[in-house]
C-alpha positions as MATLAB code, in Angstrom:
seq = 'MTSATEPTEPLSVEQLSATTLLRFATAGSVDDGKSTLVGRLLHDSKSVLTDQLEAVERVSADRGQDTPDLALLTDGLRAEREQGITIDVAYRYFATARRRFILADTPGHVQYTRNMVTGASTADLAVVLVDARNGVIEQTRRHAAVAALLRVPHVVLAVNKMDLVGYQESVFAAVAEEFTAYASELGVPEITAIPISALAGDNVVEPSANMDWYGGPTVLEHLETVPVSHDLAHCHARLPVQYVIRPQTAEHPDYRGYAGQIAAGTFRVGESVTVLPSGRTTKVAGIDLLGTPVDVAWTPQSVTLLLADDIDVSRGDLLVPSKDAPPTTQDVEATVCHVADQPLTVGHRVLLKHGTRTVKAIVKDIPSRLTLDDLSLHPHPGRLAANDIGRVKIRTAEPLPLDSYADSRRTGAFILIDPSDGTTLTAGMVGESFAAPQPVKNEGDEDGWDF';
ca = [
     -13.498   -3.009   -9.790;
     -15.625   -5.691   -9.345;
     -18.220   -6.228   -5.941;
     -17.925   -8.597   -3.768;
     -21.745   -9.334   -3.851;
     -21.375  -10.567   -7.443;
     -21.749  -14.240   -7.833;
     -18.515  -16.356   -8.539;
     -18.258  -19.677   -9.207;
     -16.994  -21.703   -5.909;
     -13.869  -23.651   -6.037;
     -14.493  -27.474   -6.588;
     -13.174  -29.820   -4.210;
     -10.655  -31.068   -6.823;
      -9.680  -27.376   -7.205;
      -8.817  -27.147   -3.768;
      -6.770  -29.717   -3.606;
      -4.812  -29.009   -6.066;
      -3.868  -25.804   -4.889;
      -0.952  -25.180   -2.440;
      -1.724  -24.008    0.833;
       0.147  -20.458    2.390;
       0.213  -19.276    6.084;
       0.581  -15.570    6.212;
       0.630  -12.992    8.828;
      -0.047   -9.271    8.761;
       1.765   -6.688   11.104;
       1.905   -2.985   11.194;
       2.073   -0.300   13.818;
      -1.350    1.790   14.697;
      -3.095    3.388   11.854;
      -1.039    2.114    9.525;
      -3.990    0.592    8.053;
      -3.285   -2.902    8.587;
      -6.945   -3.837    9.235;
      -8.246   -1.896    6.107;
      -5.662   -3.877    3.622;
      -7.137   -7.346    5.219;
     -10.478   -6.033    4.390;
      -9.630   -4.756    1.165;
      -7.835   -8.113    0.161;
     -10.876  -10.010    1.578;
     -13.459   -7.764   -0.534;
     -11.524   -7.636   -3.680;
     -10.341  -11.216   -3.735;
     -14.499  -11.878   -3.330;
     -13.988  -13.712   -0.193;
     -16.735  -11.752    1.650;
     -19.983  -13.150    2.161;
     -22.882  -11.228    1.230;
     -24.084  -10.703    4.546;
     -21.186  -10.011    6.277;
     -20.869   -6.888    3.899;
     -24.186   -6.043    4.568;
     -23.520   -5.459    8.303;
     -20.303   -3.940    7.480;
     -21.809   -1.305    5.203;
     -24.677   -0.790    7.761;
     -22.210   -0.493   10.810;
     -20.493    2.416    8.549;
     -23.584    4.708    7.107;
     -24.145    4.475   11.336;
     -21.088    6.296   11.645;
     -21.948    8.646    8.610;
     -19.275    7.284    6.346;
     -20.384    7.320    2.890;
     -18.290    4.146    1.691;
     -17.746    0.896    3.926;
     -15.062    0.770    6.549;
     -13.483   -2.605    5.530;
     -11.378   -2.506    8.450;
     -14.811   -4.148    9.984;
     -14.455   -7.373    8.459;
     -11.436   -7.960   10.652;
     -11.581   -5.871   13.861;
     -14.338   -8.504   15.547;
     -13.935   -7.745   19.182;
     -15.957   -4.990   20.469;
     -12.952   -3.225   22.090;
     -11.204   -3.236   18.459;
     -14.133   -1.838   16.761;
     -14.759    0.957   19.817;
     -10.968    1.846   19.549;
     -10.090    1.246   15.931;
      -7.309   -1.048   16.864;
      -6.268   -5.008   16.615;
      -6.064   -6.451   20.250;
      -6.183  -10.256   19.653;
      -5.281  -12.548   16.491;
      -8.013  -13.195   14.036;
      -7.471  -15.926   11.691;
      -9.176  -16.035    8.217;
      -9.568  -18.538    5.563;
      -9.817  -17.754    1.879;
      -8.970  -19.328   -1.624;
      -8.482  -18.315   -4.638;
      -8.175  -20.426   -7.765;
      -4.343  -20.430   -7.514;
      -3.855  -20.929   -3.828;
      -5.518  -21.701   -0.259;
      -4.419  -19.038    2.489;
      -4.886  -18.532    6.371;
      -4.345  -15.381    7.491;
      -3.410  -14.230   10.915;
      -4.197  -10.719   11.711;
      -1.847   -9.445   14.517;
      -2.058   -6.400   16.674;
       0.691   -3.937   16.035;
       0.559   -2.151   19.869;
       3.929   -3.343   21.516;
       2.226   -4.528   24.372;
       0.727   -7.109   22.214;
       4.130   -8.203   21.111;
       3.193  -11.802   22.388;
       0.172  -11.612   19.851;
       2.302  -11.132   16.822;
       4.855  -14.103   17.989;
       1.421  -16.731   17.932;
       0.315  -15.327   14.686;
       3.874  -15.616   13.158;
       4.742  -18.562   14.636;
       3.452  -20.958   11.879;
       3.421  -18.219    9.037;
       5.128  -19.056    5.637;
       4.919  -15.282    4.686;
       4.734  -11.966    6.980;
       3.542   -8.714    5.659;
       4.504   -5.702    7.302;
       2.818   -2.024    6.606;
       4.213    1.189    6.959;
       2.710    4.443    6.664;
       4.163    6.175    3.406;
       4.172    9.345    5.568;
       6.002    8.150    8.693;
       8.420    5.586    6.535;
      10.370    2.957    9.137;
       9.484    3.830   13.105;
      10.497    1.996   16.010;
       7.388   -0.524   15.624;
       8.149   -1.721   12.254;
      11.729   -2.471   13.339;
       9.961   -4.446   16.155;
       7.882   -6.294   13.326;
      11.162   -7.214   11.473;
      12.739   -8.263   14.419;
      10.045  -10.899   15.549;
       9.814  -12.020   11.682;
      13.512  -12.533   11.945;
      13.345  -14.182   15.292;
      10.987  -16.421   14.364;
      12.510  -17.637   10.677;
       9.612  -16.146    8.733;
      11.090  -17.148    4.985;
       9.381  -14.628    3.032;
       8.812  -10.674    4.195;
       6.720   -8.414    2.397;
       6.710   -4.500    2.844;
       3.691   -3.156    2.218;
       4.422    0.400    1.856;
       0.842    1.821    2.429;
      -1.146    5.481    1.876;
       0.854    5.911   -1.083;
      -2.233    8.179   -2.184;
      -1.700   10.789    0.586;
       2.293   11.123   -0.467;
       0.774   11.925   -3.991;
       1.639    8.253   -5.418;
       5.459    9.572   -5.218;
       8.103    6.654   -6.308;
      10.725    8.611   -4.108;
       8.975    8.348   -1.062;
       8.491    4.583   -1.454;
      12.087    4.234   -2.702;
      13.416    5.709    0.549;
      11.080    3.410    2.742;
      11.639    0.358    0.903;
      15.402    0.716    0.949;
      15.608    1.505    4.697;
      13.734   -1.169    5.684;
      15.406   -3.595    3.387;
      18.562   -2.741    4.732;
      17.831   -3.154    7.889;
      15.546   -6.510    7.660;
      18.761   -7.572    5.786;
      20.931   -7.530    8.830;
      18.656   -9.244   10.968;
      18.984  -12.179    8.445;
      15.392  -12.073    6.709;
      16.320  -14.413    3.678;
      13.815  -12.352    1.452;
      12.243   -9.192    1.183;
       9.871   -7.896   -1.211;
       8.551   -4.109   -1.281;
       4.927   -3.323   -2.543;
       3.395   -0.151   -3.247;
      -0.230    0.356   -1.943;
      -3.141    2.278   -0.704;
      -5.745   -0.009    0.947;
      -8.123    2.358    1.252;
      -8.341    2.861   -2.547;
      -7.422   -0.317   -4.009;
      -4.249    0.510   -5.646;
      -1.818   -2.438   -5.945;
      -3.459   -4.921   -3.461;
      -5.598   -7.367   -5.623;
      -5.720   -4.907   -8.811;
      -2.632   -2.970  -10.130;
      -2.490    0.651   -9.451;
      -3.226    3.305  -12.697;
      -1.863    5.542  -10.059;
       1.711    4.268  -10.213;
       2.740    3.572  -13.773;
       6.497    3.573  -12.539;
       5.789    0.234  -10.302;
       6.072   -3.022  -12.514;
       5.988   -5.415   -9.721;
       3.176   -7.910   -8.468;
       0.520   -6.858   -6.450;
      -0.063   -7.895   -2.983;
      -2.346  -10.991   -3.934;
      -0.240  -11.566   -6.791;
       2.536  -12.246   -4.512;
       0.893  -14.227   -2.197;
      -0.519  -16.637   -5.253;
       3.034  -16.981   -6.514;
       5.702  -16.921   -3.833;
       7.642  -20.304   -3.636;
       7.100  -22.119   -0.284;
      10.596  -22.678   -0.956;
      11.120  -24.420    2.887;
       9.564  -27.397    1.661;
       9.256  -29.539    5.225;
       9.049  -32.578    2.958;
      12.798  -32.219    2.453;
      14.021  -31.514    6.326;
      14.980  -34.173    8.678;
      12.018  -36.489    9.382;
      10.650  -36.427   12.291;
       7.408  -38.166   13.473;
       5.869  -37.132   17.141;
       3.930  -40.390   18.297;
       0.131  -39.028   19.650;
      -1.163  -42.395   20.109;
      -0.968  -46.066   20.210;
      -3.122  -48.006   18.281;
      -3.851  -51.546   19.652;
      -7.378  -52.841   18.489;
      -6.793  -56.571   19.762;
      -9.552  -57.715   17.971;
     -10.196  -61.096   15.952;
      -9.772  -59.330   12.878;
      -6.221  -57.385   14.418;
      -5.189  -59.286   17.069;
      -1.241  -58.185   16.746;
      -1.926  -55.068   15.228;
       0.249  -52.642   16.782;
       0.489  -49.020   15.103;
       2.100  -45.847   16.388;
       0.020  -42.786   15.023;
       0.625  -39.191   14.690;
       1.277  -35.866   11.976;
       4.663  -35.977   10.036;
       6.300  -32.915   11.431;
       9.033  -32.670    9.017;
      10.319  -34.991    6.195;
       9.324  -38.239    4.416;
       9.204  -41.575    5.913;
       9.550  -45.001    3.804;
       8.572  -48.540    4.443;
      11.965  -50.301    4.976;
      13.772  -47.593    6.511;
      15.578  -47.793    9.444;
      14.070  -45.484   12.353;
      15.226  -44.614   16.155;
      12.783  -44.113   18.696;
      13.814  -40.986   20.796;
      15.033  -40.579   23.833;
      15.402  -44.211   24.612;
      17.576  -44.554   21.395;
      15.647  -48.001   19.984;
      16.177  -48.857   16.745;
      14.161  -50.567   14.465;
      12.782  -50.709   11.144;
       9.404  -49.536    9.301;
       7.301  -52.550    8.521;
       4.432  -50.998    7.191;
       2.612  -47.209    6.870;
      -1.140  -46.961    7.175;
      -2.361  -43.452    5.494;
      -6.483  -43.303    6.037;
      -6.426  -47.321    6.651;
      -4.745  -47.985    3.011;
      -1.181  -49.355    3.344;
       1.269  -47.068    1.658;
       4.926  -47.082    0.807;
       5.811  -43.683    1.030;
       4.318  -40.568    3.666;
       5.259  -36.929    4.082;
       4.832  -34.245    6.373;
       2.089  -32.867    7.073;
       0.096  -35.942    6.628;
      -1.378  -38.181    9.588;
      -0.226  -41.997    9.402;
       0.474  -44.884   11.591;
       3.589  -46.588   11.565;
       4.083  -50.413   12.224;
       7.556  -51.159   13.452;
       9.462  -54.570   12.736;
      10.135  -55.266   16.599;
       7.816  -55.404   19.345;
       9.644  -52.571   21.279;
       8.436  -49.737   24.007;
       6.889  -47.096   21.929;
       4.530  -44.748   23.906;
       2.888  -41.212   23.166;
       5.399  -38.251   23.342;
       8.482  -40.515   22.023;
       9.761  -39.175   18.617;
      10.482  -41.164   15.688;
      13.671  -40.386   13.318;
      15.328  -41.672   10.624;
      18.575  -43.582   12.613;
      20.983  -42.044    9.717;
      19.348  -38.681   10.848;
      18.616  -38.628   14.646;
      18.996  -35.179   16.478;
      21.376  -35.593   19.911;
      19.074  -35.595   23.330;
      19.543  -33.493   26.034;
      18.432  -31.891   29.641;
      20.114  -28.599   29.079;
      18.136  -26.767   26.833;
      18.831  -23.115   25.548;
      16.399  -21.052   24.018;
      15.365  -17.786   22.802;
      11.766  -17.168   24.109;
       8.889  -14.882   24.380;
       7.209  -14.514   27.688;
       3.178  -14.333   26.797;
       1.916  -14.450   30.593;
       0.978  -11.696   32.636;
       2.976  -13.790   35.528;
       6.562  -13.338   34.733;
       9.107  -15.698   34.151;
      12.074  -15.751   36.695;
      15.070  -17.605   37.629;
      14.443  -20.732   39.673;
      10.560  -20.922   38.294;
       9.550  -24.706   37.901;
       7.576  -25.440   34.489;
       6.145  -28.221   32.077;
       7.953  -28.306   29.103;
       5.947  -29.138   26.407;
       8.113  -30.088   23.329;
       6.211  -31.890   20.273;
       3.735  -34.397   21.989;
       5.942  -34.907   25.006;
       5.425  -32.831   28.390;
       8.038  -33.075   30.957;
       9.230  -30.963   34.101;
      11.739  -28.530   34.307;
      13.407  -25.392   36.003;
      14.402  -22.319   34.768;
      18.266  -22.249   35.273;
      19.032  -19.167   34.174;
      17.862  -15.841   31.857;
      21.050  -14.643   30.517;
      19.868  -11.580   29.057;
      16.771  -10.009   27.742;
      16.162   -8.459   24.039;
      15.357   -4.777   23.660;
      13.447   -4.653   20.030;
      13.773   -1.336   19.635;
      17.574   -1.202   19.071;
      18.502   -4.781   18.831;
      20.418   -4.547   22.344;
      21.174   -6.898   24.963;
      20.272   -6.536   28.686;
      22.652   -8.974   30.902;
      20.882  -11.109   33.431;
      17.603   -9.632   33.929;
      16.402  -12.125   36.647;
      13.162  -11.936   34.853;
      11.002  -11.809   32.158;
       7.737  -10.054   31.798;
       5.038  -10.386   29.524;
       5.688   -9.424   25.689;
       9.479   -9.955   26.884;
      11.845  -11.681   24.536;
      15.342  -13.010   25.982;
      17.622  -16.081   26.411;
      16.691  -18.922   28.882;
      18.322  -21.861   29.983;
      16.507  -24.636   31.230;
      17.301  -28.090   32.649;
      14.199  -30.516   31.816;
      13.666  -33.830   33.946;
      14.383  -36.059   31.007;
      16.204  -35.711   28.126;
      14.266  -34.625   25.169;
      15.345  -34.867   21.426;
      15.519  -31.260   20.053;
      16.553  -29.863   16.615;
      17.624  -26.291   16.225;
      14.509  -23.874   15.607;
      16.744  -22.993   12.357;
      16.629  -26.549   11.143;
      13.061  -27.168   12.245;
      10.336  -24.795   13.133;
       8.244  -27.830   13.972;
      10.646  -29.524   16.346;
      12.649  -26.737   17.448;
      10.029  -25.177   19.411;
       8.758  -25.346   22.676;
       6.556  -23.997   25.312;
       6.559  -23.628   28.817;
       3.331  -24.304   31.156;
       2.673  -23.451   34.552;
       2.003  -26.834   35.879;
      -0.515  -25.664   38.763;
      -3.445  -24.360   36.227;
      -2.062  -25.580   32.514;
      -1.127  -21.693   31.856;
       1.084  -21.290   28.903;
       3.664  -19.007   30.167;
       6.105  -18.799   27.038;
       6.745  -19.757   23.756;
      10.568  -20.972   23.169;
      12.828  -21.588   19.954;
      15.856  -23.491   20.499;
      19.077  -22.478   19.552;
      20.523  -18.786   18.297;
      18.105  -15.882   18.033;
      18.718  -14.608   14.312;
      19.533  -15.922   10.854;
      22.758  -14.893    9.597;
      22.708  -11.790    7.528;
      21.541  -12.071    4.246;
      22.600  -10.045    1.095;
      20.249   -7.144   -0.080;
      18.293   -8.870   -2.658;
      18.190   -6.760   -5.926;
      14.277   -7.283   -7.294;
      14.790   -5.116  -10.310;
      14.238   -7.719  -13.345;
      11.864   -9.940  -11.187;
       9.359   -7.400   -9.615;
      10.016   -4.573  -11.962;
      11.375   -2.378   -8.852;
      15.388   -1.963   -8.366;
      16.819    0.000   -5.213;
];
C-alpha cells in the first residue's frame, strides 16, 4: 500500500471540472470505527497533507501507539480527541481522478441526532457503519431512519471490524440481510453492503486479500461510481430570487435582472414563467451566466434572468415554469427535527425561512413525535425537545410556494428561526415522513454479493 506522503500529481483544473461532485455523510454508533474509516479513506486515497499526517503520527506516538491513529484526521475538537468520539459535523473536501467529494462526518450519539440531520440533509449518499461483532443495534436503526426521512438516495452499509470476527462471510451476510430488510421497509431506494476493516484498510480503498469471498466494490470504488440518479436538472425548475440587479448606468439604463442560484431544473429563453407567490406570468427574455448571454441554464448554476414584462419581482420570490407551478399555501404540514436546546411548543411564534423568503409563522399543532428506536408515534406531545423528530402544523402570515420534500429536497425544505435572536430552532421537510417501501435489491450479479 502506498504512503500518503508519496508525491502525487495534483488534479488539473480541466480534470476537476470534468469530474462530478458527490456529497456524502458518514454515521455510526460509538466505537464502530467511523472516524477511523474516514481517516483511512483520506489516507489511502492520498488526500492527506504531509504536515497533517506528521501531526497525527506525533500525537499517536505520545500516546504510546505504534501506528498512526487515523481517527485523529477527522476528530478536530479537543473534546473529541479526549473522549474518542465525534461531537460536531466535520466537513472534508477531497478528490480523485474520477470524482470530487464533500464528506460530512457526523456524530453517532443519540444526543447528536440533530448534527446527523445537518450533515445528511444535503447528502447524495450516506455511509452507515456497523461493528461486525455487535450487528444491527438501536443506533443503527436510528441512522437508517434519519437517512430515510431525509430521502438520501443511496445508503452504504459498511460492516466494519471484520478482522475481529475472522473475516467470516456468514457474519457479514447476517448483518447485511437484517439491515437491508429494515432500511427497505423505510423506503431507502438503494442499499449496498460492503465488508471492511477500517483499521487494517480492507476494502476501504484497496480490495481485501482476506475476504476473497467478496467480489463487490471497495468503499472508494463505490463512491467514485455510484450514479447521481436524482439529477436535479430534470426536476421541477425553481429559481429563488436572491437579488434584483438594476445598475441604471449609461451603458445599461433599462437593465433589470433577477439573480439567484437555480435550485432545481432548467430554464430556457422564451419560456413562460410565473412569479410566486404573486402569480404574475411573463416570459424569459434573456439569461445571463457570468456576464455572458445563454439560451439555457440549469441547476446549480447562478444566473440572472431577464423578463419580458416589467412586473414586481423582489428578493424572496420564486420563479417557476408556468406549466409546472407549485401550489401556494399558508398551512404547512411537515416532518421536523428540532435542533435548538429551547423546546418547540404549540403556539410558538417563529420565522419560517423557505429558500430566500422569510415570513412570520405560528406553530398550530404538534400531532406526533417519532420514536426512532421502533418508529412508533407518540401522539400530541405538545412540545419537541432538542433532537426530537415529529410532525408539525404551521400557519404562515403569507402564502408560500412549497414543493413536497419527496419531490424536491431544496424547495421542500425550510427552517424555523427564533425571531428574538435569529437562532435556528427546527429543520423541516414538507409532506410525508418516509418514502414508500422499496423491494430488496439483489446485488448478486452487479456487486458480487447475493443475500
